[in-house]
C-alpha positions, 0 to 999 in steps of 0.5 A, spaced: 500 500 500 502 506 498 501 512 503 496 517 501 494 521 507 499 526 510 500 528 517 494 533 518 489 528 515 492 523 520 491 528 526 484 530 524 482 523 524 486 521 530 482 527 534 475 525 531 476 518 533 478 520 540 472 525 541 467 519 538 471 514 543 470 519 549 462 520 547 461 513 547 464 511 553 461 517 557 454 514 555 453 521 551 452 516 545 449 510 545 445 504 542 446 503 534 448 509 533 453 509 538 456 502 535 456 505 528 460 511 530 465 507 535 467 503 529 467 509 524 472 511 529 476 505 530 477 505 522 479 512 522 484 510 527 487 504 523 487 508 517 491 514 520 496 509 523 498 505 516 497 512 512 493 509 507 485 510 506 482 505 501 476 510 499 482 515 496 485 510 492 479 509 487 479 517 486 487 517 486 486 522 492 492 523 496 494 528 501 501 525 502 507 530 500 513 526 498 520 530 498 519 532 490 512 535 492 515 540 497 
């Protein structure tokens, strides 16, 4: 897998995942919506760790900057 996520994108996804986890574990959100958002948060966290978003690939999007892009 070729990296397609830049550092800003990774940080934003990490923050969103943390907020979703906080809201879920403090019972602000719950039920089916809570579980769906928690799963989405886990996906955001995993994609930020590996710097690859599968949804970016079909559209050839990339926020990752290589040294020659700078």
